[in-house]
N, CA and C of each residue as an Amber inpcrd file, in Angstrom:
protein
   243
  64.3380000  97.9910000 152.8050000  63.9750000  97.3680000 154.0520000
  62.6440000  96.6480000 153.8440000  62.6000000  95.3970000 154.1680000
  61.3840000  94.6220000 153.9510000  60.3330000  94.9620000 155.0070000
  59.1010000  94.5470000 154.7430000  57.9970000  94.8420000 155.6510000
  58.1870000  94.1700000 157.0010000  58.6980000  92.9660000 156.9880000
  58.8850000  92.2270000 158.2380000  59.9150000  92.9220000 159.1150000
  61.0120000  93.3280000 158.5450000  62.0580000  94.0000000 159.3120000
  61.5440000  95.3350000 159.8420000  60.7930000  96.0580000 159.0190000
  60.2430000  97.3460000 159.4450000  59.2530000  97.1640000 160.6010000
  58.3970000  96.1560000 160.5110000  57.4410000  95.9130000 161.5880000
  58.1390000  95.4810000 162.8710000  59.1720000  94.6630000 162.7480000
  59.9090000  94.2390000 163.9360000  60.6630000  95.4120000 164.5600000
  61.1680000  96.3270000 163.7330000  61.8410000  97.5200000 164.2490000
  60.8490000  98.4080000 164.9980000  59.6670000  98.5860000 164.4320000
  58.6250000  99.3730000 165.1070000  58.2470000  98.7050000 166.4280000
  58.1490000  97.3810000 166.4100000  57.8310000  96.6520000 167.6320000
  58.8720000  96.8470000 168.7080000  60.1490000  96.7900000 168.3460000
  61.2190000  96.9760000 169.3250000  61.2210000  98.3890000 169.8950000
  61.0900000  99.3790000 169.0140000  61.1360000 100.7720000 169.4590000
  59.9730000 101.0680000 170.4000000  58.7700000 100.6600000 170.0370000
  57.6210000 100.9320000 170.8970000  57.6930000 100.1380000 172.1950000
  58.3000000  98.9660000 172.1660000  58.4750000  98.1760000 173.3880000
  59.3320000  98.9430000 174.3910000  60.4620000  99.4660000 173.9270000
  61.3500000 100.1870000 174.8320000  60.7610000 101.5250000 175.2640000
  60.0620000 102.2170000 174.3860000  59.4010000 103.4660000 174.7740000
  58.3300000 103.1820000 175.8180000  57.6150000 102.0780000 175.6630000
  56.6090000 101.6920000 176.6450000  57.2080000 101.4510000 178.0150000
  58.3360000 100.7540000 178.0710000  58.9880000 100.5110000 179.3610000
  59.4850000 101.8080000 179.9710000  60.0350000 102.6890000 179.1530000
  60.5120000 103.9800000 179.6660000  59.3460000 104.7790000 180.2440000
  58.2120000 104.7870000 179.5420000  57.0340000 105.5160000 180.0230000
  56.5330000 104.9240000 181.3340000  56.5230000 103.5970000 181.4480000
  56.0630000 102.9760000 182.6900000  57.0270000 103.2330000 183.8480000
  58.3150000 103.2490000 183.5950000  59.2830000 103.5600000 184.6480000
  59.1270000 105.0100000 185.0830000  58.9370000 105.9110000 184.1210000
  58.7170000 107.3200000 184.4670000  57.4330000 107.4870000 185.2700000
  56.3860000 106.7590000 184.9220000  55.1480000 106.7950000 185.6940000
  55.3570000 106.2870000 187.1060000  56.1690000 105.2590000 187.2630000
  56.4940000 104.7490000 188.5960000  57.2790000 105.7550000 189.4120000
  58.2260000 106.4400000 188.7750000  58.9810000 107.4810000 189.4670000
  58.0590000 108.6190000 189.8960000  57.1390000 108.9810000 189.0230000
  56.1650000 110.0210000 189.3370000  55.3090000 109.5870000 190.5250000
  54.9000000 108.3330000 190.5360000  54.0690000 107.8050000 191.6240000
  54.8180000 107.8260000 192.9520000  56.1180000 107.6100000 192.9250000
  56.9410000 107.6120000 194.1290000  57.4530000 109.0140000 194.4830000
  56.9350000 110.0360000 193.8030000  57.3150000 111.4390000 194.0160000
  58.7930000 111.6980000 193.7530000  59.3580000 110.9840000 192.8150000
  60.7390000 111.2140000 192.3930000  60.6680000 111.9170000 191.0390000
  61.1250000 113.1220000 190.9750000  61.1040000 113.8650000 189.7190000
  59.7260000 114.3640000 189.3310000  58.8510000 114.5490000 190.3160000
  57.4850000 114.9720000 190.0250000  57.4600000 116.3270000 189.3500000
  58.3040000 117.2510000 189.8140000  58.3280000 118.6000000 189.2390000
  58.7580000 118.5590000 187.7770000  59.6810000 117.6750000 187.4570000
  60.1400000 117.5530000 186.0720000  59.0020000 117.1000000 185.1600000
  58.2650000 116.0760000 185.5710000  57.1690000 115.5760000 184.7410000
  56.0340000 116.5780000 184.6490000  55.7710000 117.3010000 185.7230000
  54.7290000 118.3260000 185.6830000  55.1570000 119.5040000 184.8150000
  56.4490000 119.8190000 184.8020000  56.9440000 120.8980000 183.9430000
  56.8060000 120.5220000 182.4670000  56.9440000 119.2280000 182.1610000
  56.7540000 118.7670000 180.7820000  55.2880000 118.4870000 180.4840000
  54.4170000 118.7370000 181.4730000  52.9780000 118.4990000 181.3550000
  52.6720000 117.0320000 181.0540000  53.3450000 116.1580000 181.7700000
  53.1170000 114.7180000 181.6600000  52.6430000 114.1790000 183.0020000
  51.3480000 114.2410000 183.2800000  50.8800000 113.6510000 184.5360000
  50.9960000 112.1290000 184.4950000  50.8020000 111.5270000 185.6510000
  50.9720000 110.0830000 185.7940000  50.0340000 109.3140000 184.8740000
  48.8220000 109.7900000 184.7000000  47.8590000 109.0850000 183.8370000
  48.3240000 109.0790000 182.3870000  48.8770000 110.1970000 181.9080000
  49.3600000 110.2380000 180.5250000  50.5370000 109.2980000 180.3150000
  51.4020000 109.1760000 181.3190000  52.5290000 108.2510000 181.2040000
  52.0370000 106.8100000 181.1490000  51.0320000 106.4830000 181.9580000
  50.4710000 105.1390000 181.9300000  49.8160000 104.8580000 180.5770000
  49.0460000 105.8220000 180.0730000  48.3930000 105.6360000 178.7790000
  49.4120000 105.4890000 177.6560000  50.4850000 106.2590000 177.7100000
  51.5440000 106.1400000 176.7010000  52.1740000 104.7570000 176.7430000
  52.4440000 104.2450000 177.9440000  53.0210000 102.9090000 178.0790000
  52.1040000 101.8330000 177.5230000  50.8110000 101.9230000 177.8240000
  49.8510000 100.9220000 177.3430000  49.7220000 100.9820000 175.8260000
  49.6330000 102.1850000 175.2690000  49.5180000 102.3230000 173.8100000
  50.7660000 101.7870000 173.1170000  51.9380000 102.0710000 173.6690000
  53.1810000 101.5670000 173.0660000  53.2250000 100.0470000 173.0860000
  52.7980000  99.4280000 174.1870000  52.7860000  97.9660000 174.2430000
  51.7700000  97.3780000 173.2680000  50.6290000  98.0340000 173.1020000
  49.6470000  97.5450000 172.1210000  50.1840000  97.6370000 170.7000000
  50.8620000  98.7280000 170.3790000  51.4690000  98.8700000 169.0510000
  52.5530000  97.8210000 168.8610000  53.3370000  97.5630000 169.9070000
  54.4000000  96.5530000 169.8410000  53.8180000  95.1760000 169.5620000
  52.7770000  94.8140000 170.2820000  52.1510000  93.5030000 170.0870000
  51.5550000  93.3890000 168.6940000  50.8690000  94.4460000 168.2490000
  50.2500000  94.4210000 166.9190000  51.2990000  94.2960000 165.8230000
  52.4250000  95.0250000 165.9440000  53.4400000  94.9280000 164.8920000
  54.1070000  93.5730000 164.8620000  54.3550000  92.9930000 166.0290000
  54.9690000  91.6630000 166.0540000  54.0120000  90.6080000 165.4910000
  52.7450000  90.6900000 165.8480000  51.7800000  89.7320000 165.2930000
  51.6500000  89.8940000 163.7900000  51.6330000  91.1170000 163.3210000
  51.5240000  91.3690000 161.8800000  52.7810000  90.8880000 161.1490000
  53.9470000  91.0730000 161.7650000  55.1960000  90.6290000 161.1380000
  55.2270000  89.1130000 161.0080000  54.6660000  88.4070000 161.9820000
  54.6580000  86.9450000 161.9310000  53.5790000  86.4090000 160.9990000
  52.5670000  87.2050000 160.7110000  51.4570000  86.7440000 159.8810000
  51.6320000  87.0840000 158.4040000  52.6580000  87.8290000 158.0460000
  52.8470000  88.2140000 156.6410000  53.1630000  86.9940000 155.7880000
  52.5810000  86.9080000 154.6010000  52.9080000  85.7840000 153.7140000
  54.3650000  85.8710000 153.2600000  54.9850000  84.7410000 153.1740000
  56.3850000  84.6970000 152.7610000  57.3460000  84.7780000 153.9300000
  56.8450000  84.9790000 155.1020000  57.6850000  85.0220000 156.2900000
  57.9910000  83.5930000 156.7280000  59.2320000  83.3160000 156.9940000
  59.6230000  81.9510000 157.3560000  59.0210000  81.5310000 158.6910000
  58.7500000  82.4720000 159.5540000  58.2440000  82.1240000 160.8760000
  56.7770000  81.7310000 160.8430000  56.0330000  82.1890000 159.8220000
  54.6040000  81.9060000 159.7980000  54.2680000  80.6180000 159.0360000
  55.2470000  80.0010000 158.3870000  55.0030000  78.7790000 157.6310000
  55.0400000  77.5900000 158.5910000  53.9860000  76.7730000 158.6330000
  54.0250000  75.6350000 159.5390000  55.1080000  74.6330000 159.1270000
  55.7290000  74.0720000 160.1150000  56.8070000  73.1210000 159.8830000
  56.1990000  71.7450000 159.6250000  56.6060000  71.1300000 158.5190000
  56.1130000  69.7820000 158.1920000  57.1010000  68.7690000 158.7480000
  56.5870000  67.8590000 159.5220000  57.4470000  66.8380000 160.1000000
  57.1820000  65.5130000 159.4060000  58.2210000  64.7350000 159.2600000
  58.0690000  63.4180000 158.6490000  57.5110000  62.4530000 159.6840000
  56.4550000  61.7470000 159.3090000  55.8220000  60.8330000 160.2590000
  56.2800000  59.4090000 160.0180000
């Protein structure tokens, strides 16, 4: 598995985990399933922090995947003038 594919996979996984954490935080805020999240010891602040960290990791991996040398996406396109 190449570095670019691995970074893009990490980006996708953390993106979806981030959305799940933010949806769970929203449910907690609306008092839906509050007992479940408290039983797992996941207060609303921890869910928000998890979502933010996952999105930061997602952004960093995607930027790193696009900046790797040899990646077709990072090579500027030369146009004929």
